[in-house]
DRENDO-1510 file (C-alpha; in Angstrom, 1 decimal, always signed):
<recs>
REC; n; res; u; v; w
REC; 1; MET; +16.9; +28.2; +20.5 .
REC; 2; GLY; +14.4; +30.0; +22.8 .
REC; 3; SER; +16.3; +33.2; +22.5 .
REC; 4; PHE; +16.4; +32.8; +18.8 .
REC; 5; PHE; +12.6; +32.6; +18.5 .
REC; 6; THR; +12.2; +35.4; +21.1 .
REC; 7; GLY; +14.5; +37.6; +19.1 .
REC; 8; TYR; +12.6; +36.8; +15.9 .
REC; 9; TYR; +9.3; +37.6; +17.5 .
REC; 10; LYS; +10.4; +41.0; +18.6 .
REC; 11; GLY; +12.5; +41.8; +15.5 .
REC; 12; ASN; +12.0; +42.3; +11.8 .
REC; 13; LEU; +10.9; +39.8; +9.2 .
REC; 14; ASN; +13.1; +36.7; +9.0 .
REC; 15; PRO; +12.2; +35.1; +5.6 .
REC; 16; LEU; +14.1; +31.9; +6.4 .
REC; 17; LEU; +12.4; +31.2; +9.6 .
REC; 18; THR; +9.0; +32.5; +8.5 .
REC; 19; GLY; +9.1; +30.3; +5.3 .
REC; 20; PHE; +10.3; +27.3; +7.3 .
REC; 21; VAL; +7.4; +27.6; +9.8 .
REC; 22; CYS; +4.8; +28.0; +7.0 .
REC; 23; GLY; +6.1; +24.9; +5.2 .
REC; 24; PHE; +6.8; +22.8; +8.2 .
REC; 25; TYR; +3.2; +22.1; +9.1 .
REC; 26; PRO; +2.2; +20.9; +5.6 .
REC; 27; LEU; +5.3; +18.8; +5.5 .
REC; 28; VAL; +4.8; +17.0; +8.8 .
REC; 29; PHE; +1.1; +16.7; +8.1 .
REC; 30; TYR; +1.6; +15.0; +4.8 .
REC; 31; CYS; +4.4; +12.8; +6.0 .
REC; 32; SER; +2.6; +11.7; +9.2 .
REC; 33; ASN; -0.5; +10.7; +7.1 .
REC; 34; ASN; +1.5; +9.0; +4.3 .
REC; 35; PHE; +4.7; +8.0; +6.1 .
REC; 36; TRP; +5.1; +4.4; +4.8 .
REC; 37; ALA; +4.5; +5.6; +1.2 .
REC; 38; VAL; +7.0; +8.5; +1.4 .
REC; 39; ASN; +9.8; +7.2; +3.7 .
REC; 40; SER; +12.7; +7.4; +1.3 .
REC; 41; TRP; +15.6; +9.9; +1.2 .
REC; 42; GLN; +14.4; +11.0; -2.2 .
REC; 43; HIS; +11.0; +12.0; -0.8 .
REC; 44; LEU; +12.6; +13.9; +2.1 .
REC; 45; GLY; +14.8; +15.9; -0.3 .
REC; 46; PHE; +11.9; +16.7; -2.6 .
REC; 47; PHE; +9.6; +17.8; +0.2 .
REC; 48; LEU; +12.3; +20.0; +1.8 .
REC; 49; MET; +12.8; +21.7; -1.6 .
REC; 50; SER; +9.1; +22.1; -2.3 .
REC; 51; LEU; +7.3; +22.5; +1.0 .
REC; 52; ILE; +10.0; +24.4; +2.7 .
REC; 53; GLY; +11.9; +25.9; -0.2 .
REC; 54; ILE; +8.9; +27.5; -1.9 .
REC; 55; PRO; +7.7; +29.4; +1.3 .
REC; 56; VAL; +11.2; +30.5; +2.1 .
REC; 57; ALA; +11.5; +31.9; -1.5 .
REC; 58; ILE; +8.2; +33.7; -1.2 .
REC; 59; PHE; +9.1; +35.4; +2.0 .
REC; 60; ALA; +12.6; +36.2; +0.8 .
REC; 61; VAL; +11.1; +38.0; -2.2 .
REC; 62; LEU; +8.7; +39.9; +0.1 .
REC; 63; SER; +11.6; +40.9; +2.3 .
REC; 64; LEU; +13.4; +42.4; -0.7 .
REC; 65; VAL; +10.2; +44.2; -1.9 .
REC; 66; PHE; +9.7; +45.7; +1.6 .
REC; 67; LYS; +13.3; +47.0; +1.6 .
REC; 68; MET; +13.0; +48.4; -2.0 .
REC; 69; SER; +9.5; +50.1; -1.7 .
REC; 70; THR; +8.5; +52.3; +1.2 .
REC; 71; LYS; +4.9; +52.5; -0.2 .
REC; 72; ILE; +4.5; +48.8; +0.0 .
REC; 73; SER; +6.3; +48.5; +3.3 .
REC; 74; ARG; +3.6; +50.6; +4.9 .
REC; 75; TYR; +1.3; +47.6; +4.5 .
REC; 76; LYS; +3.9; +45.1; +5.6 .
REC; 77; SER; +2.0; +43.6; +8.4 .
REC; 78; GLN; -1.2; +43.3; +6.4 .
REC; 79; ILE; +0.6; +41.7; +3.5 .
REC; 80; LEU; +2.5; +39.2; +5.8 .
REC; 81; PHE; -0.7; +38.3; +7.6 .
REC; 82; VAL; -2.5; +37.4; +4.3 .
REC; 83; THR; +0.6; +35.8; +2.8 .
REC; 84; ILE; +1.2; +33.5; +5.8 .
REC; 85; ILE; -2.4; +32.3; +5.8 .
REC; 86; MET; -2.4; +31.8; +2.0 .
REC; 87; THR; +0.9; +30.0; +1.9 .
REC; 88; VAL; -0.1; +27.6; +4.6 .
REC; 89; GLY; -3.6; +27.2; +3.1 .
REC; 90; THR; -2.3; +26.5; -0.4 .
REC; 91; LEU; +0.3; +24.0; +0.7 .
REC; 92; MET; -2.3; +22.3; +3.0 .
REC; 93; SER; -4.7; +22.0; +0.1 .
REC; 94; TRP; -2.1; +20.1; -1.8 .
REC; 95; ALA; -1.0; +18.0; +1.2 .
REC; 96; MET; -4.6; +17.0; +1.9 .
REC; 97; TYR; -6.1; +16.6; -1.5 .
REC; 98; LEU; -3.1; +16.5; -4.0 .
REC; 99; ASP; -5.0; +19.4; -5.6 .
REC; 100; PHE; -5.4; +23.1; -5.3 .
REC; 101; LYS; -9.0; +23.6; -4.2 .
REC; 102; LYS; -9.5; +26.9; -6.0 .
REC; 103; LYS; -12.9; +27.8; -4.5 .
REC; 104; MET; -11.7; +27.0; -1.0 .
REC; 105; LEU; -8.5; +29.0; -1.4 .
REC; 106; LEU; -10.4; +31.9; -2.9 .
REC; 107; ALA; -12.7; +32.0; +0.1 .
REC; 108; LEU; -9.7; +31.7; +2.4 .
REC; 109; PHE; -8.1; +34.7; +0.6 .
REC; 110; VAL; -11.2; +36.9; +1.1 .
REC; 111; VAL; -11.4; +35.9; +4.8 .
REC; 112; SER; -7.7; +36.6; +5.4 .
REC; 113; ILE; -8.0; +40.1; +3.8 .
REC; 114; ILE; -10.9; +41.0; +5.9 .
REC; 115; ALA; -9.2; +39.6; +9.1 .
REC; 116; ALA; -6.0; +41.5; +8.2 .
REC; 117; TRP; -7.6; +44.9; +8.7 .
REC; 118; LYS; -8.1; +44.2; +12.4 .
REC; 119; LEU; -5.5; +41.5; +13.2 .
REC; 120; HIS; -2.6; +42.3; +11.0 .
REC; 121; LEU; -0.3; +43.4; +13.9 .
REC; 122; HIS; -0.6; +39.9; +15.2 .
REC; 123; TYR; +0.8; +38.1; +12.2 .
REC; 124; LYS; +3.7; +36.6; +14.2 .
REC; 125; LYS; +1.2; +34.9; +16.4 .
REC; 126; LEU; +0.0; +33.0; +13.4 .
REC; 127; LEU; +3.4; +31.4; +13.3 .
REC; 128; VAL; +3.1; +30.4; +16.9 .
REC; 129; LEU; -0.3; +28.8; +16.2 .
REC; 130; ILE; +1.2; +27.0; +13.2 .
REC; 131; LEU; +4.0; +25.6; +15.3 .
REC; 132; ILE; +1.5; +24.4; +17.9 .
REC; 133; MET; -0.6; +22.7; +15.2 .
REC; 134; SER; +2.6; +21.0; +14.1 .
REC; 135; ILE; +3.2; +19.2; +17.4 .
REC; 136; ILE; +1.0; +16.2; +16.9 .
REC; 137; PRO; +2.0; +15.3; +13.3 .
REC; 138; THR; +5.7; +15.8; +14.3 .
REC; 139; VAL; +5.3; +13.4; +17.2 .
REC; 140; ASN; +3.5; +11.0; +14.8 .
REC; 141; CYS; +6.4; +11.2; +12.4 .
REC; 142; ALA; +8.9; +10.6; +15.2 .
REC; 143; ILE; +7.1; +7.5; +16.2 .
REC; 144; LYS; +7.1; +6.2; +12.7 .
REC; 145; LEU; +10.9; +7.0; +12.3 .
REC; 146; ILE; +11.5; +4.9; +15.5 .
REC; 147; GLU; +9.4; +2.1; +14.0 .
REC; 148; GLN; +11.3; +2.2; +10.8 .
REC; 149; GLN; +14.6; +1.6; +12.6 .
REC; 150; GLN; +13.3; -1.5; +14.4 .
REC; 151; PRO; +14.7; -4.8; +13.1 .
REC; 152; GLN; +12.0; -6.6; +11.1 .
REC; 153; ASP; +13.0; -9.9; +12.6 .
REC; 154; TRP; +9.4; -11.3; +12.1 .
REC; 155; ALA; +10.6; -12.0; +8.5 .
REC; 156; ASN; +13.4; -14.4; +9.6 .
REC; 157; LEU; +12.8; -17.9; +8.4 .
REC; 158; PRO; +12.6; -20.6; +11.1 .
REC; 159; ASP; +14.4; -23.3; +9.0 .
REC; 160; SER; +16.8; -23.8; +6.1 .
REC; 161; ILE; +14.2; -23.3; +3.3 .
REC; 162; GLY; +16.1; -20.1; +2.4 .
REC; 163; GLU; +18.9; -22.4; +1.1 .
REC; 164; ALA; +16.5; -24.7; -0.8 .
REC; 165; LYS; +17.8; -26.2; -4.0 .
REC; 166; PHE; +15.2; -26.8; -6.7 .
REC; 167; LYS; +15.1; -30.2; -8.5 .
REC; 168; LYS; +12.3; -28.9; -10.7 .
REC; 169; THR; +12.6; -25.5; -12.4 .
REC; 170; PRO; +9.5; -24.5; -14.3 .
REC; 171; ASN; +8.7; -20.9; -15.0 .
REC; 172; ILE; +6.3; -19.6; -12.3 .
REC; 173; TYR; +3.5; -17.1; -12.8 .
REC; 174; MET; +1.7; -15.7; -9.8 .
REC; 175; ILE; -1.4; -13.8; -10.9 .
REC; 176; GLN; -3.2; -11.7; -8.3 .
REC; 177; PRO; -6.8; -10.6; -9.1 .
REC; 178; ASP; -7.2; -8.1; -6.3 .
REC; 179; GLY; -10.1; -8.9; -3.9 .
REC; 180; TYR; -11.4; -12.1; -5.7 .
REC; 181; ALA; -13.4; -14.2; -3.3 .
REC; 182; ALA; -13.3; -18.0; -3.0 .
REC; 183; GLN; -16.2; -20.1; -4.3 .
REC; 184; ASP; -17.8; -20.9; -1.0 .
REC; 185; MET; -18.0; -17.2; -0.2 .
REC; 186; MET; -19.1; -16.2; -3.7 .
REC; 187; GLU; -22.1; -18.6; -3.4 .
REC; 188; SER; -22.9; -17.4; +0.1 .
REC; 189; GLU; -25.8; -15.1; +1.0 .
REC; 190; LEU; -23.6; -12.0; +0.9 .
REC; 191; TYR; -22.5; -12.5; -2.7 .
REC; 192; HIS; -25.1; -15.0; -4.0 .
REC; 193; PHE; -23.4; -15.4; -7.4 .
REC; 194; ASP; -23.0; -18.6; -9.3 .
REC; 195; ASN; -19.6; -17.9; -10.8 .
REC; 196; PRO; -18.6; -20.2; -13.6 .
REC; 197; MET; -14.9; -19.3; -13.3 .
REC; 198; TYR; -14.1; -21.9; -10.8 .
REC; 199; ASP; -15.3; -24.8; -13.0 .
REC; 200; TRP; -13.5; -23.2; -16.0 .
REC; 201; LEU; -10.2; -23.2; -14.0 .
REC; 202; LYS; -10.7; -26.9; -13.0 .
REC; 203; GLY; -11.3; -27.7; -16.7 .
REC; 204; GLU; -8.0; -26.0; -17.6 .
REC; 205; GLY; -6.1; -28.2; -15.1 .
REC; 206; PHE; -6.1; -25.9; -12.1 .
REC; 207; THR; -6.5; -27.2; -8.6 .
REC; 208; VAL; -9.0; -24.9; -7.0 .
REC; 209; TYR; -8.5; -24.8; -3.2 .
REC; 210; ASP; -11.8; -24.7; -1.2 .
REC; 211; ASN; -12.3; -22.4; +1.8 .
REC; 212; PHE; -9.0; -20.6; +1.1 .
REC; 213; ARG; -8.3; -17.3; +2.9 .
REC; 214; SER; -5.8; -14.5; +3.3 .
REC; 215; ASN; -4.1; -13.9; +6.6 .
REC; 216; TYR; -4.7; -10.1; +6.6 .
REC; 217; PRO; -7.5; -7.8; +5.4 .
REC; 218; ALA; -5.7; -5.7; +2.8 .
REC; 219; SER; -3.1; -5.8; +0.0 .
REC; 220; LEU; +0.0; -4.4; +1.9 .
REC; 221; THR; -0.4; -6.5; +4.9 .
REC; 222; SER; -1.4; -9.7; +3.0 .
REC; 223; ASN; +1.3; -9.5; +0.3 .
REC; 224; SER; +4.2; -8.6; +2.6 .
REC; 225; SER; +3.3; -11.7; +4.7 .
REC; 226; MET; +2.9; -14.0; +1.6 .
REC; 227; LEU; +6.1; -13.0; -0.1 .
REC; 228; SER; +8.0; -13.1; +3.2 .
REC; 229; MET; +6.5; -16.5; +3.9 .
REC; 230; ARG; +5.9; -15.4; +7.5 .
REC; 231; GLN; +3.1; -14.1; +9.8 .
REC; 232; HIS; +3.9; -10.6; +10.9 .
REC; 233; HIS; +0.7; -9.6; +12.9 .
REC; 234; PHE; +1.1; -6.2; +11.2 .
REC; 235; GLY; +4.8; -5.8; +11.8 .
REC; 236; LYS; +6.9; -4.4; +14.6 .
REC; 237; THR; +5.0; -1.3; +15.4 .
REC; 238; LEU; +3.8; +0.7; +18.4 .
REC; 239; PHE; +0.5; +1.5; +16.8 .
REC; 240; PRO; -0.7; -1.2; +14.4 .
REC; 241; SER; -2.2; +0.0; +11.1 .
REC; 242; ILE; -3.2; -1.2; +7.7 .
REC; 243; GLU; -0.2; +0.8; +6.4 .
REC; 244; MET; +2.2; -1.5; +8.2 .
REC; 245; PRO; +6.0; -0.6; +8.5 .
REC; 246; LEU; +8.0; -1.2; +5.4 .
REC; 247; ALA; +5.3; -3.3; +3.7 .
REC; 248; ARG; +6.2; -1.9; +0.2 .
REC; 249; ASP; +9.9; -2.8; +0.8 .
REC; 250; PHE; +8.9; -6.4; +1.4 .
REC; 251; ILE; +6.5; -6.6; -1.6 .
REC; 252; ALA; +8.3; -4.6; -4.3 .
REC; 253; GLY; +11.8; -4.8; -2.9 .
REC; 254; ASN; +13.5; -7.7; -1.1 .
REC; 255; ASN; +11.7; -10.6; +0.4 .
REC; 256; ASN; +12.3; -14.3; +1.3 .
REC; 257; ALA; +10.5; -15.6; -1.8 .
REC; 258; ILE; +12.5; -13.5; -4.2 .
REC; 259; GLN; +15.8; -14.4; -2.5 .
REC; 260; ILE; +15.1; -18.1; -2.8 .
REC; 261; LEU; +14.1; -17.8; -6.4 .
REC; 262; LYS; +17.3; -15.8; -7.2 .
REC; 263; ARG; +19.4; -18.5; -5.5 .
REC; 264; ASN; +17.9; -21.0; -7.9 .
REC; 265; GLY; +18.6; -19.0; -11.0 .
REC; 266; TYR; +15.3; -17.3; -11.6 .
REC; 267; SER; +14.9; -13.8; -13.1 .
REC; 268; ASN; +12.0; -12.0; -11.4 .
REC; 269; PHE; +9.4; -9.8; -13.0 .
REC; 270; PHE; +7.1; -7.4; -11.1 .
REC; 271; ILE; +4.1; -6.5; -13.3 .
REC; 272; VAL; +1.4; -4.4; -11.7 .
REC; 273; GLN; -1.4; -2.1; -12.7 .
REC; 274; ASP; -0.3; +1.1; -10.9 .
REC; 275; ASP; +2.4; +2.5; -8.7 .
REC; 276; TYR; +0.8; +1.7; -5.3 .
REC; 277; PHE; +3.4; -0.9; -4.3 .
REC; 278; GLN; +6.3; +1.2; -5.4 .
REC; 279; GLN; +5.3; +4.6; -3.9 .
REC; 280; SER; +8.0; +4.5; -1.3 .
REC; 281; LEU; +10.7; +3.8; -3.9 .
REC; 282; PRO; +12.0; +0.6; -2.4 .
REC; 283; VAL; +15.4; -0.7; -3.4 .
REC; 284; GLN; +14.8; -2.8; -6.5 .
REC; 285; HIS; +15.4; -6.5; -6.2 .
REC; 286; TYR; +13.3; -7.8; -9.0 .
REC; 287; ASP; +15.0; -7.9; -12.4 .
REC; 288; TYR; +12.1; -6.2; -14.3 .
REC; 289; TYR; +9.4; -3.7; -13.3 .
REC; 290; ASN; +6.8; -2.6; -15.8 .
REC; 291; VAL; +6.1; +0.6; -13.8 .
REC; 292; ASN; +9.3; +2.7; -14.0 .
REC; 293; ALA; +10.1; +4.1; -10.5 .
REC; 294; ASN; +11.6; +7.2; -12.1 .
REC; 295; ARG; +8.1; +8.2; -13.3 .
REC; 296; ILE; +6.4; +7.9; -9.9 .
REC; 297; PRO; +5.6; +11.4; -8.6 .
REC; 298; TYR; +6.7; +12.2; -5.1 .
REC; 299; PHE; +3.2; +13.4; -4.3 .
REC; 300; SER; +1.3; +10.3; -5.2 .
REC; 301; ASN; -2.0; +8.6; -4.3 .
REC; 302; GLY; -0.7; +5.3; -5.7 .
REC; 303; LYS; -2.8; +5.6; -8.8 .
REC; 304; ASN; -0.8; +8.1; -10.8 .
REC; 305; LEU; +0.6; +5.6; -13.3 .
REC; 306; GLU; -1.8; +3.2; -15.0 .
REC; 307; ALA; -0.4; +0.2; -16.8 .
REC; 308; VAL; -2.1; -2.2; -19.2 .
REC; 309; VAL; -1.2; -5.4; -17.3 .
REC; 310; PHE; -1.9; -7.9; -20.0 .
REC; 311; ASP; +0.1; -6.0; -22.6 .
REC; 312; ASP; +3.0; -5.6; -20.3 .
REC; 313; LEU; +2.9; -9.3; -19.3 .
REC; 314; LYS; +2.7; -10.3; -23.0 .
REC; 315; ALA; +5.6; -8.1; -23.8 .
REC; 316; ALA; +7.7; -9.6; -21.0 .
REC; 317; ILE; +6.9; -13.1; -22.1 .
REC; 318; ASP; +7.3; -12.5; -25.8 .
REC; 319; THR; +10.0; -9.9; -26.2 .
REC; 320; VAL; +12.1; -9.4; -23.0 .
REC; 321; LYS; +15.4; -11.0; -23.7 .
REC; 322; THR; +16.2; -12.9; -20.6 .
REC; 323; GLU; +17.7; -16.3; -20.7 .
REC; 324; GLY; +17.0; -18.9; -18.1 .
REC; 325; LEU; +14.2; -19.3; -15.6 .
REC; 326; ARG; +11.5; -16.7; -14.8 .
REC; 327; PHE; +9.1; -15.8; -12.0 .
REC; 328; PHE; +6.3; -13.3; -12.6 .
REC; 329; PHE; +4.3; -11.5; -10.0 .
REC; 330; VAL; +1.3; -10.1; -11.8 .
REC; 331; GLU; -1.3; -7.9; -10.1 .
REC; 332; LYS; -4.7; -6.9; -11.6 .
REC; 333; LEU; -6.8; -4.4; -9.7 .
REC; 334; LEU; -10.0; -6.3; -10.4 .
REC; 335; PRO; -12.5; -7.1; -9.0 .
REC; 336; HIS; -11.0; -5.1; -6.1 .
REC; 337; HIS; -13.1; -4.7; -2.9 .
REC; 338; VAL; -16.2; -2.7; -2.3 .
REC; 339; HIS; -15.7; +1.0; -1.6 .
REC; 340; PHE; -18.7; +1.8; +0.7 .
REC; 341; ALA; -19.9; +4.5; -1.7 .
REC; 342; ALA; -23.4; +3.1; -2.1 .
REC; 343; SER; -25.8; +0.6; -0.5 .
REC; 344; LYS; -24.6; -2.9; +0.3 .
REC; 345; GLU; -26.7; -4.3; -2.6 .
REC; 346; GLU; -25.4; -1.7; -5.1 .
REC; 347; GLU; -21.8; -2.4; -4.0 .
REC; 348; ARG; -22.5; -6.1; -4.4 .
REC; 349; ASN; -23.8; -5.6; -7.9 .
REC; 350; THR; -20.8; -3.5; -8.9 .
REC; 351; TYR; -18.5; -6.1; -7.5 .
REC; 352; ILE; -20.2; -8.9; -9.5 .
REC; 353; GLU; -19.9; -6.9; -12.7 .
REC; 354; LYS; -16.2; -6.6; -12.0 .
REC; 355; ILE; -16.0; -10.3; -11.4 .
REC; 356; LYS; -17.4; -10.9; -14.9 .
REC; 357; GLU; -14.9; -8.5; -16.3 .
REC; 358; VAL; -11.8; -10.0; -14.6 .
REC; 359; ASN; -13.0; -13.5; -15.5 .
REC; 360; ASN; -12.4; -12.6; -19.2 .
REC; 361; TRP; -9.1; -11.1; -18.3 .
REC; 362; LEU; -8.0; -14.2; -16.4 .
REC; 363; LYS; -9.0; -16.5; -19.2 .
REC; 364; ASN; -7.1; -14.5; -21.8 .
REC; 365; THR; -4.1; -14.3; -19.5 .
REC; 366; THR; -3.9; -17.9; -18.5 .
REC; 367; VAL; -4.5; -19.1; -22.1 .
REC; 368; HIS; -1.7; -16.9; -23.4 .
REC; 369; ILE; +0.7; -18.2; -20.7 .
REC; 370; SER; -0.3; -21.8; -21.4 .
REC; 371; GLU; +0.2; -21.4; -25.1 .
REC; 372; ASN; +3.5; -19.7; -24.8 .
REC; 373; ASP; +4.9; -21.4; -21.7 .
REC; 374; PRO; +3.1; -24.8; -21.6 .
REC; 375; SER; +5.2; -26.3; -18.8 .
REC; 376; ALA; +4.8; -23.3; -16.4 .
REC; 377; ILE; +3.3; -23.4; -13.0 .
REC; 378; ILE; +0.4; -20.8; -12.9 .
REC; 379; ILE; -0.8; -19.6; -9.5 .
REC; 380; ILE; -4.0; -17.5; -9.3 .
REC; 381; LEU; -4.2; -16.1; -5.8 .
REC; 382; ALA; -6.2; -13.1; -4.5 .
REC; 383; ASP; -4.7; -10.9; -1.8 .
REC; 384; HIS; -7.8; -10.6; +0.3 .
REC; 385; GLY; -11.6; -10.9; +0.1 .
REC; 386; GLY; -14.1; -8.6; -1.7 .
REC; 387; TRP; -15.5; -7.2; +1.6 .
REC; 388; VAL; -19.0; -7.5; +0.1 .
REC; 389; GLY; -21.6; -7.3; +2.9 .
REC; 390; LEU; -19.7; -4.8; +4.9 .
REC; 391; GLY; -21.4; -1.4; +5.3 .
REC; 392; SER; -18.4; +0.8; +6.1 .
REC; 393; TYR; -14.6; +0.8; +6.5 .
REC; 394; PRO; -14.8; +1.0; +10.3 .
REC; 395; GLU; -17.2; -2.0; +10.3 .
REC; 396; MET; -14.3; -4.1; +9.0 .
REC; 397; PHE; -12.6; -3.8; +12.3 .
REC; 398; SER; -15.6; -3.9; +14.6 .
REC; 399; THR; -17.8; -6.7; +13.1 .
REC; 400; ARG; -18.2; -10.0; +14.9 .
REC; 401; ASP; -20.6; -11.4; +12.3 .
REC; 402; SER; -19.2; -14.7; +10.9 .
REC; 403; ASN; -20.0; -14.1; +7.3 .
REC; 404; GLN; -18.8; -10.5; +7.4 .
REC; 405; ILE; -15.5; -11.7; +8.9 .
REC; 406; LYS; -15.2; -14.3; +6.2 .
REC; 407; THR; -15.9; -11.9; +3.4 .
REC; 408; ILE; -12.8; -9.9; +4.5 .
REC; 409; TYR; -10.4; -12.9; +4.0 .
REC; 410; SER; -12.0; -15.3; +1.5 .
REC; 411; THR; -9.7; -15.6; -1.5 .
REC; 412; LEU; -9.5; -17.4; -4.8 .
REC; 413; ALA; -6.6; -19.8; -4.8 .
REC; 414; ALA; -6.0; -21.9; -7.9 .
REC; 415; ILE; -2.8; -23.5; -9.0 .
REC; 416; LYS; -2.0; -25.2; -12.3 .
REC; 417; TRP; +0.8; -27.5; -11.1 .
REC; 418; ASN; +1.4; -29.0; -14.5 .
REC; 419; GLY; +2.5; -32.4; -13.1 .
REC; 420; ASN; +4.9; -30.9; -10.6 .
REC; 421; LEU; +2.8; -31.4; -7.4 .
REC; 422; ILE; +3.9; -34.3; -5.1 .
REC; 423; ASP; +1.0; -36.1; -3.5 .
REC; 424; GLY; +0.2; -34.7; +0.0 .
REC; 425; PHE; +2.5; -31.7; -0.2 .
REC; 426; ASP; -0.5; -29.3; -0.5 .
REC; 427; GLU; -2.7; -31.1; +2.0 .
REC; 428; GLU; -2.3; -28.3; +4.6 .
REC; 429; LEU; -2.4; -25.4; +2.2 .
REC; 430; ARG; -5.2; -23.2; +3.4 .
REC; 431; SER; -3.9; -19.6; +3.4 .
REC; 432; ASN; -1.7; -17.2; +1.5 .
REC; 433; VAL; +1.2; -17.2; +3.9 .
REC; 434; ASN; +2.1; -20.8; +3.1 .
REC; 435; VAL; +1.8; -20.7; -0.7 .
REC; 436; PHE; +5.5; -20.2; -1.4 .
REC; 437; ARG; +6.6; -22.6; +1.3 .
REC; 438; VAL; +4.5; -25.4; -0.3 .
REC; 439; LEU; +5.7; -24.3; -3.8 .
REC; 440; PHE; +9.4; -24.4; -2.8 .
REC; 441; SER; +8.9; -27.7; -1.0 .
REC; 442; VAL; +7.4; -29.2; -4.2 .
REC; 443; LEU; +10.2; -27.8; -6.4 .
REC; 444; SER; +13.0; -29.0; -4.1 .
REC; 445; GLU; +11.1; -32.3; -3.4 .
REC; 446; ASN; +11.8; -31.8; +0.3 .
REC; 447; PRO; +8.9; -32.6; +2.7 .
REC; 448; GLU; +11.0; -31.4; +5.7 .
REC; 449; TYR; +10.2; -27.8; +4.8 .
REC; 450; LEU; +6.5; -28.5; +5.4 .
REC; 451; LYS; +7.2; -29.1; +9.0 .
REC; 452; TYR; +7.6; -25.3; +9.4 .
REC; 453; MET; +4.3; -24.2; +7.9 .
REC; 454; GLU; +3.1; -21.0; +9.3 .
REC; 455; ASP; -0.1; -20.8; +11.4 .
REC; 456; ASN; -3.1; -20.3; +9.0 .
REC; 457; SER; -4.8; -17.8; +11.3 .
REC; 458; SER; -6.2; -14.6; +9.9 .
REC; 459; TYR; -5.6; -11.3; +11.8 .
REC; 460; ASN; -7.3; -8.0; +11.9 .
REC; 461; LEU; -7.2; -4.7; +13.7 .
REC; 462; GLN; -9.8; -4.0; +16.4 .
REC; 463; ASN; -10.8; -0.6; +17.6 .
REC; 464; GLY; -9.8; +0.5; +21.1 .
REC; 465; THR; -10.6; +3.6; +23.1 .
REC; 466; PHE; -7.6; +5.5; +21.7 .
REC; 467; PHE; -5.7; +3.1; +19.5 .
REC; 468; LYS; -6.2; -0.1; +17.4 .
REC; 469; SER; -4.7; -3.4; +18.4 .
REC; 470; VAL; -4.3; -6.7; +16.6 .
REC; 471; ARG; -6.6; -9.7; +17.2 .
REC; 472; ALA; -7.0; -13.1; +15.6 .
REC; 473; ALA; -10.2; -13.2; +13.5 .
REC; 474; ILE; -10.0; -16.7; +12.2 .
REC; 475; ASP; -8.0; -19.5; +13.8 .
REC; 476; ASP; -5.7; -22.1; +12.1 .
REC; 477; SER; -8.6; -24.5; +11.6 .
REC; 478; GLY; -10.8; -21.9; +9.9 .
REC; 479; ASN; -13.1; -21.1; +12.9 .
REC; 480; VAL; -14.3; -17.5; +13.2 .
REC; 481; LEU; -13.3; -16.0; +16.5 .
REC; 482; LYS; -15.9; -13.6; +17.7 .
REC; 483; ASP; -14.3; -12.6; +21.0 .
</recs>
C-alpha cells in the first residue's frame, strides 16, 4: 500500500485515487457526525456512489481532457490544484450544512485560484493533507462500528412478561406531545403557567399522574428505553451520547413492547410528524407507517418529510382496513423543548404559546378517538421535559440546580384506562420506562409482572475533561442528585 501511494505521488494523475481521497474526507466526516442516523447498508451504498463516485468521475473526465488537449494540459497542475480544493469544499459544504453555501464556495474558488499561481506544483500535497484530516473522523466511525456490533443485552427482559397473555384487549393509543411538562413543573417558578389542560383531562376520565418524569433527557434515549421497557443508561457504548447506539432501531423498528403486542394479536401503527425516528431506515416491524421510508432522503436532518399527524391518525382509524386489535404510537412535535435561540424568558413565552397550541390538538385528537373508539385505552405521555429555564445546551449536562434538573425530565403522563385499571397496579408508576410494564400487567391481570418494575431513576450525561459519562440525576424516589 505504501509503495502504491509513493508511486502515485511521483507519477501522473490517477483519477481513481485522487477522486477517492477527495470524497473520503467528506464521507467519513458526515458519517462520524451522523452515524446512528445513517448506519444502514443503503446509506453506505448511496454515499459511496455520491461522495466517492462524483469526485472519481470529475477527475476521470479531467484526465481525458488533459490527454486530448495539449493546450489545457499545460495548466494541468493549476487546474488540479483548484479542482481538488473545490471538490472537497463543495462536498464538505453539503456534509456540514446539507446545502451548497454559494458565497462561501465562491470565496473559496477565488482564493484557490490565487493560491494556485504560487502553489500549483504542490497539488499532491493537498491530498496528503486531506488524508491526515480524515484520520480523526475515520477513527470515530471505526469506534461506532464496533459499538454497533455489540450485543444490546440491556434490552433483555428480566422475567416472562414477554410471553404475557392479555385477558383484556382494548385498542391502545399512545400519544406523545414532545416535551410537554407535568403540572407540578408547569406551575413552578420556571414555567409559571396555570395550564387548564390537566383539569380538562381529568374531566375526560384521564388519570393524570403527578410528579411524573422521563428517565432520559431527549427523545431517542427516552423512547428507546420506554418501548424496550428497560433502563439502558445510554446503551452499550464506549463514549455515551444523546445519539445512543441503535436508538432508532428500538423505536421505529423492533422492541419489547411491539413484540408483546404482536403476540397478543395487535396490529401496530407508527404515526409521527417527521422522519427523525426513521432516518436510519430500521427494519420495519410495525404494520403501518405514515411516513414512507422510501421517501426519506439519504442526506437528511430528520425534518425533510412533514406529516399532518391528526389527518394521518384519522385516516388510520377511519379508513385503514385492518381487522382485529390495534396499537397506535402517535408523536406530535409540540410543544417541543426550548432551543436556546433567545433569552430564557423569551424561550419560556414561546414554549407557553406552543402549549396552548398543542392543547387544542390534544383535545381534538382525544375527542376523535373517544368518539370513534370509545372503549380504547388512551395514553398521553411526553418523552421528556420542556427544558424551560436552561440557558444553553451544555448547561443541560452541567447544571446542579434542582429545578433546572427537573425541567429536563418532568413529563405529562395521563391515561384514560376506560375501566381496565386494576386497583393498585399503577401505584408505583412514576416514570416512562415502566408504562408498558404496568399496561401489560393490567391487560394480562398478572401482578407478578409488577415485581420486575425498572428503577425509576433519571439519567443524564455529565461533562468530563475529554469525554462525557453517565450519571444518575434523579433517584428512584424522585430526589434530585446534585453530586
